[in-house]
N, C-alpha and C positions, 0 to 999 in steps of 0.2 A: 541308322540303327540305334535302338535304345537298349542300354544295358539292363539286364534283369534286376529286380529290386527285392528279391528274397534274401533276408539278412541273417547270416550266422551271428551268434552272440559275441564273437570276437571282432565282428565288423561294427564300427561305430556309425551312427546315423549322420546325415549331412549337417544337422544343426551343431554337431560337435567339432566340425573340421576347423582347424586353425586357419584363420583367414589369410589371404594372400599378403596383405600388408604386414601382419605380424610375422608370418613365416619368413619373409625376406628381410626383415629389419628388426632384430631383437636387441639392439644395442642399449636403448634407453631402459628397457626392462631389466637387463642384467645389471646395469650400473645401479639401479635403484633397489632391486630386489635381492640380488645375490652377492655381488662383491666378493665372490669366492676366488680361489686361486685358479690353477690350471683346470680347464674344462675338457669335456669329452665330446667327440663327434657322436651324433645320434641319428635316429631315424624313427619315423612313424609311417604307417602305410595306408594304402587306398582301399576302397570299399564299393561293392556293387550296390549298396543302399544309398550312396551319394547321389545328389541330383545329377542326372545324365549330363555329359559334356554338352555344351552348346554346340551348334552345328559348325561354327568357325573353328573352335578349339579341336573338336573331334576330327574335322577335315584335315587340319594341320598335322595332328598326331598320326592320322591314317596315312598322310602323305609321307611322313618320316618313316612310318612302319612299313609302307609299301603294300598294305593290304587293309581291308576293313578291320576295325577293332573286333576281337572275338567276344562271344558271350562269356560273361564271368561265371566261374564255377560257384555253385551255391549248395547249401545244405538245408533241408526243410526243418531241421530241429533247432536251429540257432535263433536267438532273439537279439534285439538291440540292447546296447548298454547305454547308460546315462553319461552325460558329459557336457562340455561347452565348446563353442567354436573358437579357434585361434586363427586370426587373419593370416593369409598366406605370405605376403612379402615381409611381414615381421620376422618370419623364421628363415627366409632365404637370403637375407643380406646381413645376417649375423650368425656366423658359423664357426665351429671348431674344425680346423683342418690343419694340423700342426706341421705338415709337410710344407705349407705355405706361410707359416708364421704363428706366433703364439697369441695374437689378439683375436677378438671376435669378428672384426670387420675385414676378414681376409677374402671375401667373395671376389673382389676385383683381382687380387693376386692369383686366385685359383683359376682364372681364365687362361693362365699360361699352361694349364694341364694339356698335354698333347694327346688327344683322343683319336686322332687319325691312325689308321692301320693298327687299331687296338687288338691285342691278342690276350685271351684268357686261357691259360693251360690248366688242365685238371689231370693230376698225376698221382703217383704213389701207389698205395695198396688197393688198386682197382683193376678190374678185368678189362675195362674199355676206356683207356685214357683218351682224353679229348682236347682239342684246341678250338676255341670259339672266337670269331671276330664279332664286330658290333652288329652286323646284320644277323648273325646267328643268335645273338643274345635277345634280339627282338622277335625272331621268327622260329627258333628251334623249339620253344616251349609255349603252351597256351598261356596267354597273359590274363591276369586277374586284377581287378581293382579292389583295394582294401583300405580300411581306415583302422589304424591301431593307435592306442595311446603311446606316447613317448615319454620316458622319464630319464632325465639327465642325472648323473651322480651328484651334480651341483645343487640338486633339490629344486629344479624347475621342471615343468611338465608342459607338454603340448599334445595336440591331436591334429594329424596331418595326413592327407591322402597320397598314396603312391600307386604305381602300376608295376607289376612284375609277375613273378611266378614262384610257387612254393619250392623250397630247397629239395623236397621229396622228388621233384621231377628230375633234378640233376643227379640225385642219388641213383634213381632208376636207370638213367642213361649210362652212368659210368660203372655201375655194379661193383660196389666195394667188396674186397676180399674179406673172409672171416676174421683175419687178424687185424683189420682196420678198426680202431677204437676211438680215434680222434681225427679232427679235420683242422688243418692249418690254412688260414687265409692271409695272403700277402698283398699289400697295397703297392701301387706304383711309387717308385722313388728313384729320382735322378738328381744328384746334388747340383747339377747345372740348371735344373728347372725348379726343384723343390728345396729351397734354402733352409727350411726348418725354422724354428722359433728364434727370435733375437735374444731371449733370455737364456741364461747359461745353465745347462745341465751337462754333467760329465757323462761320457760314454752313452749317449743317446742310442737306443737299440734300433736304428733304422735297418731295413724298411719297417714300416708299421705292420705288425702282425697280430692277428687275433686267432682264437681257436674255440671250437665247440667239441663236446663229446658227440659221437656218431648218433646216439639216440636223441640228443638235442637237435641236431641238424635234421633228423627224420621227423621231428614233431610237426604237426600240421600248421602251426603258427610261424615256423621259421621260413623266411622269405628273402628272395633276392629282388631288389627294386631296380628297375631300368627307367622309370618315369615318376613324375610327381605332378599333381594337379593337372592331369591330362596332357602333360608335356614330357618330352624326353628329359632325362635326368640332367639338371644343370651341373656344371663342373664343380661348383662349390659343395654340392651334395654327393660328390663321388661318382660322376659319370665315368664310364657308361654303366657300371653295375656296382652295387653295394649291398651289404648285409642289412637285414631288418630282423631283429630278435626282440620282440616287444616286451617280454617279461624280464629282460635284463637291462642294466644301465646302458645308456647310449654309447659309451666308449667301446662296447662289444661290437658295434656295427662298423666294421672295416669298410672304408671307401675305396673307389677306383681299384678294384681287385684285379690283379694280373696273374696270380697263381693260387690254386686250391690244391692242397696236397693231403691225401689220406695217409695217416700214420698210426703206428701202434702205441706210441707213448704220448703223454700230454705235451703239447708244444709250448715253447716259450712265447709269451705275448708281450706287446709293447709296454703297457702300463703296469702289468703285473711284474715284469722284469725291472722296470724303473722304480716302482714303489709298492712292493708286495703287501705291505701292511695297510695300504690305503685302497688298492685296487686288486681284488681277488680275481682268480681265474674264472670262478663261477659267476660272480657279479650279478646275482639275482636281486631284483628290487625287493627290499625287506625293511619295513619301517622300524623293526626292533633291533636292527644292526646299524649303529651309527657309523658314519665316516669318522676317522680320527679327529677331524677338525670341525665337524658340524653334525647335527642330528639329521636323520632320514625319516623321522616320524611324520613330518608334514612336507608338502611341496607347494610351489607357487605355480598355478596354472596360467600360462601366458595367454594374453589376448582374450580373457574371459569378459565378455561385454564389449566395451570400446576397444579399439585397436591396441592401446597402450596400457590397458588395465591388466591387473593380475589379481588372482584371489588365492588365499591360503586354504589348503584343504588337506585332509589326512592322506598319507601315502598308503596305497593298497599293496598288500603282499603279492608278489609276482606281478605287480603293476595291474592287478585286477584279473589276471589270466590263470589263476590257480587251478580252476577246474580242468584246464588243458595241460598244465605242466607240473603240478605238484607231485604227481606220481613219479616223475623223473628223479625226485630228490627224497623219496621216502626211505 
């Protein structure tokens, strides 16, 4: 089966995808280009315009999925965006996942994440509360391939493919009540498995929590990822399910989600609780609003050209997705 190649303009073309090498191993880039302090977890997503999976990769994913890959949803009025490729393993061996430590090279530690018998509960102000296991996450909703830009709050950027489904699908399944205005996302946390960072913060607000307004979650760009580069989601990327919100800084993308709760009031979130002057709840990518310790006017695109190259470029408002999300903030 070949996935369709009609491209919405929020889907990036294959030439822009972060290469496997860069995606799984970002360490040298960060040391040379950023040197910033605490970083955020982030995500970028997959695309129906990407080169179709080779037969071996597609067969392996379909074996995991237990059925043929579905046709990706498309929209005839979207066009491609410009960008550059970031190699894959550059980004997948250098990750932020603070439950497993405060360094970038925690991908090995993250393999301790216990994904067997995973349960995702959806509760709160909904008419149809749900509990999903791993099979449900792969089979309950039509899967799509997408490519989104990713912008870390540390001022580096990537382009990476993911496989998953729009958050709109989950909204329709659980049917939020009228009084639901926000959504809280909670990541897996068990002190015996997730030791947290070695550096010292007082009163760390575990478990990791993030939040969106209901209208943000309902936006067509908001996405749940269950796979990346034609594979099921690796543990260091937040298996078995994580958030992808491409117009926001990467720390808004909660990993390894175990609870989704619909609430009436704005929920507390991890980084906003820890340092509200540095990490706002809204956290939209904005070149005109600097981080207290560095500018956000420019970014370094990882893996532009050779695997370990990076290039400096202007930061785009809403990470380039303003035509889809600006109306949310008018």
